[in-house]
C-alpha positions in Angstrom: -18.7 9.5 0.2 -16.6 10.7 3.1 -13.2 9.2 4.1 -11.6 9.1 7.5 -8.2 10.7 7.5 -7.0 7.6 9.5 -8.2 4.1 9.9 -11.6 4.4 11.6 -10.3 2.3 14.6 -7.3 4.5 15.2 -7.0 5.5 18.9 -7.6 9.2 19.7 -4.9 10.7 21.8 -6.6 14.1 22.5 -10.2 14.6 21.6 -12.0 17.7 20.5 -12.2 20.2 23.4 -9.5 18.3 25.4 -8.1 20.5 28.2 -10.9 23.0 27.5 -9.5 24.4 24.3 -8.3 21.7 21.9 -9.6 22.7 18.5 -9.3 19.3 16.8 -8.6 15.6 17.2 -5.2 14.1 17.7 -5.0 10.5 16.4 -2.1 8.3 17.3 -0.7 7.3 13.9 2.6 5.8 12.9 4.9 8.3 11.1 4.8 8.3 7.3 1.3 6.8 7.1 -0.5 8.1 4.0 -3.2 10.7 4.9 -6.2 11.1 2.6 -8.5 14.0 2.0 -11.9 13.4 3.6 -13.8 14.9 0.7 -13.4 16.6 -2.7 -12.0 20.1 -2.4 -9.4 22.7 -3.1 -6.2 23.2 -1.1 -6.4 26.8 0.1 -3.4 26.8 2.3 -0.4 24.6 2.9 3.1 24.9 4.5 5.9 22.5 5.5 7.3 24.7 8.3 4.6 26.3 10.5 5.8 26.9 14.1 2.7 25.3 15.6 1.3 22.9 12.9 4.6 22.0 11.1 3.6 20.5 7.8 -0.1 21.2 7.2 -2.8 21.2 4.5 -6.1 23.2 4.6 -8.7 22.0 2.1 -12.0 23.9 1.4 -14.9 21.6 0.6 -18.0 22.2 -1.5 -20.2 22.6 1.6 -18.1 25.6 2.7 -16.3 23.7 5.5 -12.6 23.2 5.6 -10.5 20.2 6.8 -7.1 20.8 8.2 -4.4 18.1 8.6 -1.3 18.9 10.7 2.1 17.6 11.7 2.6 16.1 8.2 6.2 14.9 7.5 5.7 15.3 3.8 3.1 17.2 1.7 1.8 15.6 -1.5 -0.2 18.6 -2.5 0.3 22.4 -2.6 -1.9 25.5 -2.4 -4.2 25.7 -5.4 -4.4 21.9 -6.1 -7.8 20.3 -6.5 -8.2 17.0 -4.7 -10.8 14.2 -4.6 -12.0 12.5 -1.4 -9.5 9.7 -0.7 -6.6 11.3 -2.5 -3.4 11.1 -0.4 -2.5 14.7 0.6 0.6 13.9 2.8 2.4 11.6 5.1 1.8 11.6 8.9 4.6 12.8 11.2 4.9 14.8 14.4 8.1 13.3 15.7 9.8 16.2 17.5 12.8 17.6 15.6 11.8 16.1 12.3 10.5 17.9 9.2 6.9 18.9 9.5 6.6 18.3 13.3 6.0 21.9 14.3 5.3 22.1 18.1 4.3 18.4 18.3 5.5 16.5 21.3 5.1 13.1 19.7 3.9 11.4 16.5 0.2 11.9 15.7 -2.2 13.5 13.1 -3.9 16.7 14.3 -7.2 17.1 12.4 -9.6 20.0 12.4 -12.9 21.0 10.8 -13.4 24.7 10.3 -16.9 26.1 9.5 -17.6 28.5 6.7 -17.8 31.5 9.1 -14.0 31.5 9.2 -11.9 28.8 7.6 -8.5 30.5 8.1 -8.6 30.6 11.9 -9.6 27.9 14.4 -11.8 30.1 16.6 -15.1 28.4 15.6 -14.1 24.8 14.9 -16.6 22.0 15.3 -16.1 18.4 16.4 -14.5 16.5 13.5 -16.1 13.2 14.5 -19.6 14.7 14.4 -18.9 16.3 11.0 -17.7 13.0 9.5 -20.6 11.1 11.1 -23.1 13.6 9.6 -22.0 12.4 6.1 -22.3 8.8 7.1 -26.0 9.1 8.0 
């Protein structure tokens, strides 16, 4: 089973490829909303103070893909933790000037799917909605 990182009906602020280069999806989400992992996996990278992503968590899944959750106001996991799909990994944020906001201009959840070819950089990201939907079929 796959979980959405937000309520399925949450509005998308910026979609995948927005502006010609957006590498994920930005969902409008109220700050401090619990954010779940979409699948079982291992946290391979996390930080609370990235200049761009602010608080973020990168989870490697059994299929070799990784999910990345950014602009988190609080992390509930750390690098090395093993998580189950649906486990709360952090709280949403993105309010400029607050912990975990990074370069965000307003509250939202930035979400990426990175393919096995290179999970530590966002050069080859795929559309997160298509990835989630592929598990729902």
